[in-house]
N, C-alpha and C positions, 0 to 999 in steps of 0.2 A: 656448119662447123666443119673445119678441115680435118680430114682423117688423121693426119700426122700431129695434130695439136696434143700438147701435153695436157693431161687432166689438170683442172683448175687448182686442186689441193696441191699438186707438185709445183705448179707455177708460183703459187703464193709461198710456198715453202722456199723455193729458190730466191725469191724476191726478198723474203725475211732474212734469209742467210746473207745475201748480198748487202742488205742494209746494215746488218750487224757487223759485216767485215768492213764496210766504209766507216762505221763509227769507231771501230777498233783502230783502224789506220789513222783516222783523224786524231785519236787520243794519243797515239805513238808520235805523231807529227807535233802536237802540242807540247809533249814532253821534251822532245828535241829542241823545239823552238825556244822554250823557256830556258833550257840549259845553255843553249848558245847565247841568249840575251844575258843571262846571269855571268858567264864567262866574260863577255864583253864589258859588262858593267863593272866586274871586279877588276879586270886588267886596266880599263880606262880610268877607274877611281884610284887605283894604286899608283898609276904612272910609272911603274917599274919596267925594266927591260927583263925579258925572259933569261932564265939560267937553265942550260941543259947540261947534259953529262959532258958534252964537248966544249962548254964554256958559255959565255954570254952571247945572245943573238944581237945582232946589230939593230939599231933603231929602225932602219929601213926593212929588215926581215920582220921585225915585230909589226911594223905598219902593214906590210903585205899579208901577214897573218890575220891582223885585225880586219883588214878589208875583205879577206876571203871569208872570214867568219861572218861578217856583215852580209855578204853576198848569200851565203848559205842560209842564214836566218830568214833572208827576204825570200829565198826560193821555198823554204819551209812554210812561209806565210801564204805564199801563192798556192802551193800544193794543199794546204788546209783549206783555202777558199774552193779549190776545184773539188775536193772531197765533199765538202758541204754541198756544193751543187749537185754532185752525183747522187748524194743521199736524198736530196730533195726530188731529184728526178725518179729515183727508185720508189720513193714513197708515193709520188704522183702515179707512177705506173701501178703500184699496189692498189691504190685507190680506184683506179680505172678498172682493174681486174675484178676488184670486189664489187664495184658498182655493176659491171657487166654481168657478173655472176648473179648477183641479187635481181637484176632486171629479167634476165633469161632464165634463171633458176636451174636447179639440178633436179 
């Protein structure tokens, strides 16, 4: 064992913390994604043009906004998949650490 290695308990503690963080981030992304989809659904269902404090937005401005919202929602889906992959990798690493620890014992 390398002299600078962290004790197994600290390693697993860090892994558990990182897994919890990835789950929390994934949940935040899911909420944002659902909100974006609901806004899109509401706007496209109503078919209305946006009204702002400065007047009505043009239909081209509305379309640009909808396209941007669709792009953001797609990115959130992509990030959600990436976070799920990271979480799986962390779980695999945790299993490897646990397996190694149980094999070579303390």
